[in-house]
C-alpha positions as CSV (number, residue, x, y, z in Angstrom):
1,M,-20.4,-6.1,-6.5
2,A,-17.5,-8.5,-6.7
3,E,-17.0,-10.7,-3.6
4,D,-13.5,-9.2,-2.8
5,T,-14.6,-5.6,-3.3
6,P,-14.4,-3.4,-0.1
7,A,-17.9,-2.9,1.3
8,P,-19.5,0.6,1.4
9,A,-19.0,2.5,4.6
10,L,-22.5,2.1,5.9
11,S,-23.5,-1.1,7.5
12,P,-27.0,-2.7,7.6
13,F,-26.4,-4.2,11.0
14,P,-27.7,-2.6,14.3
15,R,-25.2,-0.2,16.0
16,Q,-26.2,0.0,19.7
17,S,-28.7,-1.0,22.3
18,D,-31.7,1.3,22.9
19,A,-30.4,2.3,26.4
20,Q,-26.8,3.7,26.7
21,H,-27.0,5.4,30.2
22,L,-24.8,2.8,31.9
23,L,-22.4,2.0,29.1
24,L,-21.4,5.5,28.2
25,P,-20.3,6.7,31.7
26,A,-18.4,3.4,32.1
27,L,-16.7,4.0,28.7
28,F,-15.7,7.5,29.6
29,A,-14.2,6.3,32.8
30,A,-12.3,3.5,31.0
31,K,-11.0,5.8,28.3
32,A,-9.3,8.1,30.9
33,K,-7.1,5.1,31.8
34,F,-6.2,3.9,28.4
35,R,-2.4,3.4,27.9
36,P,-0.6,4.6,24.8
37,V,-0.4,2.3,21.9
38,T,3.3,1.9,21.1
39,K,5.1,0.5,18.0
40,R,7.0,-2.3,19.8
41,N,7.4,-4.6,16.8
42,I,10.0,-4.5,14.1
43,A,9.4,-5.5,10.5
44,I,12.1,-6.0,7.9
45,V,11.3,-5.4,4.2
46,Q,13.6,-6.5,1.4
47,E,13.9,-3.8,-1.3
48,A,16.0,-3.4,-4.4
49,E,18.5,-1.2,-2.6
50,G,18.7,-3.5,0.4
51,Q,16.8,-4.2,3.6
52,R,14.6,-1.6,5.3
53,S,13.1,-1.9,8.8
54,Y,10.3,0.0,10.5
55,N,8.4,-0.2,13.8
56,Y,4.7,-1.0,14.0
57,A,2.0,-1.7,16.6
58,D,0.4,-5.1,16.3
59,L,-3.1,-6.2,17.4
60,A,-1.8,-7.2,20.9
61,A,-0.4,-3.7,21.5
62,Y,-3.9,-2.2,20.9
63,I,-5.6,-4.7,23.1
64,D,-3.0,-4.3,25.9
65,A,-3.6,-0.6,25.9
66,V,-7.3,-0.8,26.6
67,S,-8.3,-4.2,28.0
68,E,-7.5,-3.6,31.6
69,A,-9.2,-0.2,31.8
70,L,-12.3,-1.6,30.0
71,L,-12.6,-4.7,32.3
72,E,-12.4,-2.4,35.4
73,Q,-15.6,-0.8,34.1
74,D,-17.2,-4.2,33.3
75,I,-16.9,-3.7,29.6
76,L,-15.9,-6.6,27.3
77,I,-14.6,-6.3,23.7
78,E,-16.0,-8.7,21.1
79,Q,-14.9,-8.9,17.5
80,E,-16.2,-11.0,14.6
81,P,-16.5,-10.8,10.8
82,R,-20.0,-10.5,9.4
83,T,-21.3,-10.8,5.9
84,T,-24.6,-9.4,4.4
85,P,-26.8,-11.4,2.2
86,G,-25.5,-9.3,-0.7
87,G,-21.9,-10.4,0.0
88,R,-20.6,-7.3,1.8
89,H,-18.0,-8.0,4.4
90,F,-17.5,-6.2,7.7
91,M,-15.5,-6.6,10.9
92,C,-17.9,-6.0,13.8
93,T,-16.3,-4.6,17.0
94,T,-18.7,-4.6,19.9
95,L,-18.4,-3.1,23.4
96,L,-20.5,-5.2,25.8
97,H,-21.4,-3.8,29.3
98,V,-22.4,-6.1,32.2
99,S,-25.8,-4.4,32.2
100,G,-26.5,-5.8,28.8
101,Q,-26.1,-2.4,27.0
102,W,-23.8,-2.5,24.0
103,K,-22.4,-0.4,21.2
104,A,-20.9,-1.7,17.9
105,S,-19.0,-0.4,14.9
106,Y,-18.4,-2.0,11.5
107,L,-15.3,-1.7,9.4
108,P,-15.5,-2.7,5.7
109,M,-13.1,-5.5,4.9
110,Y,-12.1,-8.0,2.2
111,S,-13.5,-11.5,2.1
112,V,-11.5,-14.2,3.8
113,T,-13.4,-17.1,2.4
114,D,-11.5,-17.1,-0.9
115,A,-8.0,-16.5,0.5
116,N,-5.3,-19.0,1.7
117,P,-5.0,-19.3,5.5
118,H,-2.0,-16.9,5.8
119,V,-3.7,-14.1,3.8
120,A,-7.1,-14.7,5.6
121,G,-5.4,-14.4,8.9
122,S,-3.6,-11.2,7.9
123,R,-6.9,-9.7,6.7
124,L,-8.7,-10.6,9.9
125,T,-5.9,-9.2,12.1
126,Y,-5.7,-6.0,10.0
127,A,-9.5,-5.5,10.3
128,R,-9.6,-6.2,14.0
129,R,-6.7,-3.8,14.7
130,H,-8.3,-0.9,12.8
131,G,-11.8,-1.8,13.9
132,L,-10.7,-1.5,17.6
133,A,-8.9,1.8,16.9
134,L,-12.0,3.2,15.1
135,M,-14.3,2.2,17.9
136,L,-12.2,3.6,20.8
137,G,-10.5,6.5,19.0
138,L,-7.0,5.0,19.4
139,S,-3.8,6.4,17.8
140,V,-0.3,5.0,17.8
141,R,2.6,6.7,19.5
142,D,6.1,6.0,18.2
143,D,8.2,4.6,21.0
144,D,11.4,6.0,19.3
145,D,10.8,9.7,20.1
146,D,14.3,10.7,19.0
147,G,13.9,8.9,15.7
148,A,10.5,10.4,15.1
149,T,11.7,13.9,15.8
150,A,14.7,13.5,13.5
151,S,12.4,12.3,10.7
152,A,10.1,15.2,11.2
153,L,13.0,17.7,11.1
154,A,14.4,16.1,7.9
155,R,11.0,16.5,6.2
156,E,10.8,20.1,7.3
157,E,14.3,20.9,6.0
158,Q,13.5,19.5,2.5
159,P,14.1,22.3,-0.1
160,Q,11.0,24.2,-1.0
161,R,11.7,23.8,-4.6
162,A,11.5,20.0,-4.4
163,R,8.2,20.3,-2.4
164,R,6.7,22.5,-5.1
165,Q,7.8,20.2,-7.9
166,A,6.3,17.2,-6.1
167,A,3.0,19.1,-5.6
168,Q,2.9,20.1,-9.3
169,Q,3.4,16.4,-10.3
170,Q,0.7,15.3,-8.0
171,K,-1.7,17.9,-9.3
172,A,-1.0,17.0,-12.9
173,A,-1.6,13.4,-12.2
174,E,-4.9,14.1,-10.5
175,E,-6.2,16.4,-13.3
176,A,-5.3,13.9,-16.0
177,P,-8.4,12.7,-18.0
178,A,-9.9,9.4,-16.7
179,A,-9.6,7.9,-20.2
180,S,-5.9,8.6,-20.3
181,P,-4.3,5.4,-18.7
182,P,-1.5,5.8,-16.2
183,A,2.0,4.7,-16.9
184,L,1.2,1.4,-15.2
185,R,-0.7,0.4,-18.3
186,E,2.5,0.4,-20.4
187,P,4.0,-3.1,-21.2
188,Q,6.6,-3.1,-18.5
189,G,7.6,-5.5,-15.7
190,I,5.7,-5.9,-12.5
191,N,8.7,-4.8,-10.5
192,E,9.0,-1.6,-12.5
193,Q,5.3,-0.9,-11.9
194,I,5.6,-1.5,-8.1
195,A,8.6,0.8,-8.1
196,R,6.6,3.5,-9.9
197,I,3.9,3.3,-7.2
198,K,6.5,3.7,-4.5
199,E,7.9,6.8,-6.2
200,D,4.4,8.3,-6.5
201,L,3.8,7.7,-2.8
202,K,7.1,9.3,-1.9
203,A,6.4,12.4,-4.0
204,A,2.8,12.7,-2.7
205,F,3.8,12.2,1.0
206,A,6.6,14.8,0.6
207,A,4.1,17.3,-0.8
208,G,1.1,16.8,1.3
209,G,1.6,14.2,4.0
210,R,-0.6,11.2,4.8
211,D,-3.7,12.5,3.0
212,A,-1.8,13.1,-0.3
213,A,-0.2,9.6,0.0
214,D,-3.7,8.1,0.4
215,I,-4.9,9.8,-2.7
216,A,-1.9,8.5,-4.6
217,W,-2.6,5.1,-3.3
218,Q,-6.2,5.0,-4.4
219,K,-5.0,6.1,-7.9
220,H,-3.4,2.7,-8.3
221,A,-6.3,0.8,-6.8
222,R,-7.2,-1.0,-10.0
223,F,-3.6,-2.3,-10.5
224,I,-3.2,-3.3,-6.9
225,L,-6.5,-5.3,-6.7
226,A,-5.5,-7.1,-10.0
227,Q,-2.4,-8.6,-8.4
228,S,-2.0,-11.8,-6.4
229,D,-2.2,-11.6,-2.6
230,D,1.6,-11.9,-2.3
231,L,2.2,-9.0,-4.6
232,Q,-0.4,-6.9,-2.8
233,E,1.4,-7.5,0.4
234,I,4.7,-6.3,-1.2
235,I,2.9,-3.1,-2.5
236,K,1.4,-2.5,1.0
237,D,4.9,-2.8,2.5
238,G,6.0,-0.1,0.1
239,Y,3.2,2.2,1.4
240,H,4.2,1.3,5.0
241,A,7.9,2.2,4.3
242,V,6.9,5.7,3.1
243,V,4.0,6.6,5.5
244,N,5.1,4.3,8.5
245,D,1.5,3.1,8.8
246,D,-0.9,0.6,7.2
247,P,-2.5,1.7,3.9
248,P,-6.3,2.1,3.5
249,V,-8.2,-0.6,1.7
250,P,-7.9,0.2,-2.0
251,E,-11.3,1.1,-3.6
252,A,-11.9,-0.9,-6.8
253,L,-13.0,1.2,-9.7
254,D,-16.4,0.6,-11.2
255,A,-15.9,-1.7,-14.2
256,S,-19.0,-0.2,-15.9
């Protein structure tokens, strides 16, 4: 497995202490006092048609939502990257109780050893944020309720014909033979290929929401992973502009 390939979902590391009778009641009590995770940061993306902005929740927003409630129950959060002898990379998120009992989860992540400091920091922050959300069952609430409602209504009012057409295009793309290369294989510019990915994401999201967008995203995994870190960030911004959330880690296709 290549060093920068996302690790399999299962981790070889231990997941919890033998005893859980003190940690679990404390965790239930803390969870009842978690505050909502809100999108309090604004990102600006430069696109061909101009600038586009969106709200997002950073790592600090996740930590602020849970840290006070956890500390009241004598629970501490610890996060660190771990690597198996076989080169598989995980972000380990551990809940430590004052009694010594603990519980951990492991999120597959990219390597940070071969990346420049900016990219490495982004990968670690991304993994910590989603690792914490996975461990504690956190979700993000949009602090712009009116804007979220307006966006939802706009999607619901989209003509049914356009929805059916987008669904048919997605189905045809999914049923295409594996040996038949996608349009991204054609000798065209990188910008055109990125634009095509964005269009695929928009059509899939309009037809089937987040799940369909994730399927469309994984269709382009080979192309995405072949690009530089900077271009990958641009493509991820395109996903975020459509879905208003971070993309899943693209799963590299088996070269064999």
